[in-house]
N, C-alpha and C positions, 0 to 999 in steps of 0.2 A: 283261751284261744279256741276259736271256732273250728269245727270239723268240716272239711270241704267234701261235698259229695262228688264222686267221680265214677264213671263206668270203665270197666276193663274187660278184656277178652283174652283167653289163652292163646298162645302162639304154638301152632302145630310144628312149625319148622324153626330151627335156630341156625345161626351162622351169619356171616357177612352178607351173603346173597339174599337170604330171607329177610334180614334187617333192611336192606335196600328196597326190597319189594314192599315191605310194610310202610316205610317212609314215603315211597312213591304213591301209596294208597291213602296218604294223609294220616297215618298212625305212627305213634312213637313206640319203638321197641323198649321194653322194660323188663326188669326182673324183680321178684318179690321174695324176700328171705327173712329168716329170724323166727323166734318163738319156738325153736326146736323143730321146725318143719323143713322139708326138702325145698330148695329154691325152685321157683316156678317162672317160666318165661311167659310174659303177658304183653299186651299192647293196649295203649289208650289213644283216644282220638286227639289229634294235635290241637285242633281248634278248641275243643272242649276243655283241654288241660289249660290252655292259655287263658281262656275266659274265667275258669274256676279259680285260678291263682292271681288274677289281675289285681284284686283289691287286698291280697294278702301282704302283711307287713312282716319283715324278718326273713330269716333264711331257713326256718324249720316249719314246714307245712304239714299238717295232719289231714289225711284224706280217709274217707270211707269208700273203699273200692267195692263197687258192686260188680261182681264177676258173672259173666253170662253162663259160666259153667255151674253156677249155683253158689249161694252164700255171699256174705259181705265180710270184708277184711279191713280192719283199722290199721293204717300204715303211716309211717313217717317218710316224707320225701328226703332220703339221705343224700342223694347225689343227682345233679342235673348236668349232663354233658352237652356241650355246644360245638357246632362246627366252627373251626377257627376262622373261616372266611365268611360264610353266610350268617353266622351267629344263630342259626336255627337249632332247636333242640334235637339231638340225635339219639339220646338214650336216657333212661331214668332208672334209678335204684330206689325201691321201696323196702322199708323195714317193717315187718309185721310187729305191732306192739299191742299192749293192753292199756286202756285208759286208766286203769286202777293200779298200775305198776310204774314206779319211777324209772326214768331213763336218763342217760347222760348225753348231752348235746353241747354244741358250741354256739355262743351267741355273740353278736358284734358289740364292741365298746363304743359308746358315744361320749365324747368329752364335752363337758359343760363349763362355761365361764372362761374368763381371761385371767391367766396367772398374774400375780402381783409382780413377779420377776420379769414378765413380758411387758406389762403396762407401765411400770415405773423404772425398770432397769434395762429395758431394751433387750431382754433375753429371748431365747427361742424355745418354744415348746416342742419336745420330741415325743412322738407317739411310739412307745416301745412295744405295746401289745394291742393287737386289733381284735382278738377274739378271746372270750373267757369260757372255760368249760364249767357247766353247771349240771346239777342233778335235781330233778323235780318230776312231778307228774306231767304227762304229755299236755294236758290242758293248761298247765301253769307255765309253760315255756315263754319267757319274755321275748319281745321283738328285739330288744337291745337293752344294755345296761348303761345307765347314765353315770358317769364318773366326774365329780366336781373337782376341777384343778385350779380354781380361783385362788386358793391360799398358797400355792407353790411359789417360792422365791428362787432366785438364781442359785444353782447348786443343790436343790432339793429334788428328791425322787418320791413318787407315789407308788406304793407296793400293793399287792393284792390284799395283804393283811390290813391295810388302811381303809379298805372299802367298807361302807356301812352294810351291816347284815340285812337280809331281806327274808321275810317269812315265807315267800312263795317259792323260793329256790335256794339251793346251797351251792356256793362257788367252790369248786373242787380243784381249781388251778392252784399250783404250789403257792403258798402264802408269801414266800420270799421273792417271787417274780416281780420285777418292776413294770408298772403299767405306763407311767409317763415320767418325764423329767424336764426341768427347765435348765438350760445351759447358757453360759455367757456367750455373747456374740463374738465371732472370730475377729481378732485384732488385725487391722490392716498393717501390712509391712511398709514402713517408710524408709526409703533409701536416702541417706544423707548426702548432700552435695559435697564434693571434695574441697578441702581447705586449700587456699591459694598457696602454691609452693609445695604442696604435698603430693607425693607420687600416687598415681591412680593405679589400683590393683590390676594386674594383667598387662600394664603398659611397659614396653621395653625401654630401658634407660638410653638416653641420648649419648652417642659416642662422639666426643669432641674431636673435630678434625677428620671425621669419617669420610666427609666429602672433599677433603683437601687433597694435597699431593702426597705421594708415597714418601716413606722414610728416606731421608737423604736428599729429597727435593725441597725446594723452598728457599731458605736463606743461604744454603751452601753455594749454589750457582751464583747468587748475587755477590757473595764474598769473593768468589773466584774472578768474576768480571772486574770487581774493584781492584783486586790484586794485579790482574792483567793490565789494567789501565795505569796503575802506579808504575808497573815495569816499563811500559811504553814511555811514560813521562820521564822516567829516569834515563832511558836511552836517548831521548831527545835532548835532555840537558847535557849529556855527555858529548854529543855531536856539536852542540853550540859552544861548549868549552874548548874543543879542539880548534874550531874556527877562530876563536879569539886569540889563541896562542900563535896561530899562523899570522 
């Protein structure tokens, strides 16, 4: 990994107000710490920083800070803070390091290949881990770690312990941590159509005669009318019988 040349200057004032003034002047407020030294407030030119890191690959950049107060400092860009709206850089954290001493950093994982379980079985590749922690010399920090997932079938996981060793760095993430997995596609739920004559769940049973007449109504009045008619017919026959006797 190449070391990026960058100029810096000490900040005489600190605080939110001083940081705003530095940004208004085209400088990025920053702090440098580590290597047993007291943290120092510095600032770097915004445009120069952007140009210097334009061609850098990976998340870990090493810079050689040439400070106007005297002396050069080799540092790792540990953190870059962005404004949530404008996405402009508003603060930097530098860690003072030595190029001859190993450091611990996190590097991104790059998945390579199409799993067998995805290609032949319609499975889904799940990315369970995006970053791996490694230990190495600053100049040996990889831009990313390629992880081959082409042999994974449905139901299989790939763990840190399965990764091929590399001579340039040591992976220190826990060996039992899963990096990727291939899972079966979610089954679609099929709702069966109701069988003819079978009650539908949630439907209320039909009450026979619910729309008919009340109890006591219906046939009873009809019978009463028929009985009344028979009584009238009997009375008529009795009158005709009396007339015949006369």
